[in-house]
N, C-alpha and C positions, 0 to 999 in steps of 0.2 A: 372710619369711613373707608370702604374698599374701592379700589380702582379696577376698571375693566377696559376691554379693547373691542372695538367694532372692526373686524377684519374683512377685507374684500373677498367675497366668494364669487367673484365675477371678473370679467375683463381679460384682455389678450395675454396678460402676464400670469394669469392664475391657472394653475394645474394642481393635481393632487400633491405633488412634491412641495409646491409653494404653500399650499394650505397647511400641510403638515409642519412646514418650517414656521409659519405664522403661529400655529398653536404652541409649538415648542418654545419659540421666543417669548410669547405671551406668558406662558407658565413659568419659564425659566427666569424671567425678570420679576416674578412675584405678583403679577396681576392676578386678581381673583376670579375674573369672568371673561370669557370670550364670546362674542355675539356675531351673528351673520344676518344678512338681509334676505328678503323674499321677493321673487317674481316667478311666475309660472310660464307665461308666454312673453318672450322678449320682443314685443311689438316695437314699431319705430319710435314711439315716444319714450319707451323704456331704454332702447338701445343707445340713444344719444348719451345717456349718462351711465348706464349699467349694461354694457354689451356682453354678448356671448364670449366665452362659455359662462353660463350662469348656473351654479351648482345649487340644487334645491336644498333648502335649509335643514329639513329633518334628515335627509340622506347624508348631508355634509356633517351635521353634528353627531350623528350616529357613528360615522367613521372617525371623526376627531375624538370622540369619547374613548376610542381604542388606542389612541396615541398620546393621551394625556392621563393624569392620575387624580388630580385634585381640583383643577380649575373648573368653575361652573360653566355651563354651556347655555346659550340663549339665542333668541330671535329679536332683532331690532329693525323692523318689526314684522311679524307674520301678518300678512293681509288676510284677515279672518274671513271675509266673504268669499274668498276663492275656493274654499274647501268645505265640504259638509262638516258640521260641527262634531258629529259622532266619529268621523274619520280623524279629525284633529285630536279629539279626546283620546282615541286609541293610539295614534302615533306619539302623542306627547307622553301618555302614560308609559308606553313601551320604552321610549327613549329615556325617560326618567328612571325607570327600573334598571335598564341595561347600563346606565351611567352611574348607578349608585346614588340616585337622588340629586343629580347635579343640574337639572333643567330649570331655566327661567323662561317663561313664555311671554315675550313682549308682543303685543298685538296692536293693530291699527286698522283704519278703514280703507286705506289705499288712495291712489291719486291718478293712476294711468287709465284714462278713459278707453283707449284702444285695447288695452289688455282685458278690461272688464267685458268689452264687446266680444273679444275673441273667445272668452270663457262662457259667454252667454249669461253673465251676471249683471243685473241692472245697476248701472253706475249711480243713478239718482237714489237708489234704495240701499246704498252701501252702509249708511249709518244705522238704519233700522235693522238690517241683517246682522251687523256687528253686535248690536245690543241683544238680538234674539240668540245669536250663536254663543255669546258670552253667558247668557242665562242657561243655555243647554250645557255648556262646559261645566258650569258651577253645579248644576243638578247632577250631572253624571259623576263628577268627582266627589260630590257629597256622599253619594251612595258607595263609591269605592273606598272613601275614607273610613266608613264604618267597618270595612274589612282590614283596616290597618295600613292602607296605602298612604305614603307620604304625600302631602299636598304640594301642588306645583304653583309657585308664585306667578301671578299674572300681573304684568306691567302694562298699563294702558297708555298708548302714545297719543299725540295731538295736543293742541292748545286752544282749540275753538271752545265755545261755550258748551256745545254738545259733547266734545271730548272730555272736558272737565267733569261734566255730569256723569259720563260713562266711567271715568276713573273712580269717582267717589262711590258709584253704585256697585261696580263690578271688580274693581282693581285692588290689588295688594299694594300698588304704588303707581304714582303718576310718572310717566316716562317721556318728558318733553325732548324734542330733538333740536339741537343747535340754536338755542335762544340766547339772548343776552342775559346777563345777571339781573339787570333791572327788570326785564320782562318776567323772569322766573320769580323774582322777589315780589312783584306786584300780584302775580297769580296766587302765590302762597299766602299773601296777606289777605286776599279777598275771598279765598275758598278754603273749605275744610276738606283736605285730601288725606287718603289713608297713609301714604308714605311718599317719598320723593327720591327718584332714581334717574337723573337726567343723563342724556347723551350729549356731549359737547364736542366741538371741533378740537383738533390738535394740529395747530400750525405754528411752529416756532419761527420767530423773526429775530433779526439781530438788533433792530431798533424798536423802541416802544410804539405800540399802535394807539393813537390818541383819539380815534373815532369814538364818539359817545355811544354809537350803536354797535361797538365791537362785540362780536359773539364771544361768549365764554370759551376759553381755550385757544384764542388767537392772540399772539404777542410774544414778548420775550419770556424766558423761563421764569423770571420774577413775576410777570403778569399772570402767567398760567398757574404758578403756585399760589398766587393771591386769589385767583378764581377758585381754586380748589378749597382754600381756607374759607372763602365766603360761602361756598356751597355746603361745606361741613356745618357752618354756623346756621345755614338755612334748614338744616336737618337732613341733608342727603345721606343715605346709608350706603349708596353705591353711585359712582360716577363713571360713565363709559366714555372713553376717549375715542374719537373717530378721526383717524389720520388721512382719510380719503377726501379729496377736495373737488371731485367731479370730472377730472380728466382721466379717461380710461388708460392713457399711456402711463399713468402713475403706477398701475399694477405691474408694469415691467421693471419697476425700481423699488421693490419692497424694502431695500436696505435703508432708504431715506426715512421711511416711516419707522423702521426698527430703531434707527439712531435717535429719533425724537422720543420714542417710547423709553429707550434706555436712559436718556437724560432726565425725563420726568420721573421715572422710577427711582433713579439714584438720588435726585434732590428731594423727592417726596419722603423717602425713607429717612434721609438725614433730617429733614424738617420735622418729621413726625416723632 
């Protein structure tokens, strides 16, 4: 099982130098994947949690591809209804080729109603549009694959009934975000999904967290390593660690997240 990192491509402490350092730390610690988030218009509902500057994911990953050599690059998640699917297909294909086949495209339907309004995209139609756009991506890439182009893995986010149907129909993996182990285990028991690549929290604590609803990745290093072992047993081939907890001021202190990532990487290598 491979570990990845969701790095903040937003917030007051984020600039090109910090993004470069995040990528180099991630790759240097042996993580196999770095992923970034997606917003196009930072409307008030978005800005509360993900304020400016917000670096557009395709642009950011293209740049980070040039300062890394082996780590995979991905979106967690690209809000698919925001862009025409043929534009997404073109940008993703170009990025995949320029990076040497390192792209993972995580996609989702989105949640920020004000951002949908600003872009002129119907909020209530976002699920239908996501399904239509995924079908278009698949058709486009199927044609390109006949010419020898490497396929781009598509991870489908969300855990609603519609999202699970979407993952089964269009995805190469189900990509749930910040769920408890119990919730993920229940979904995997009840549904036939193509593969499993969750994004979990990364919050190290000095004392054990006893909450029965504890999200995976929150707790002592022993609890987090236990979570990773359980996810491996559930069939996860990649687990993405997310050290951002919703306070934009955290982006001014990346070393805190890097220390947590260092501890997990060190213990995971030893345990493995």
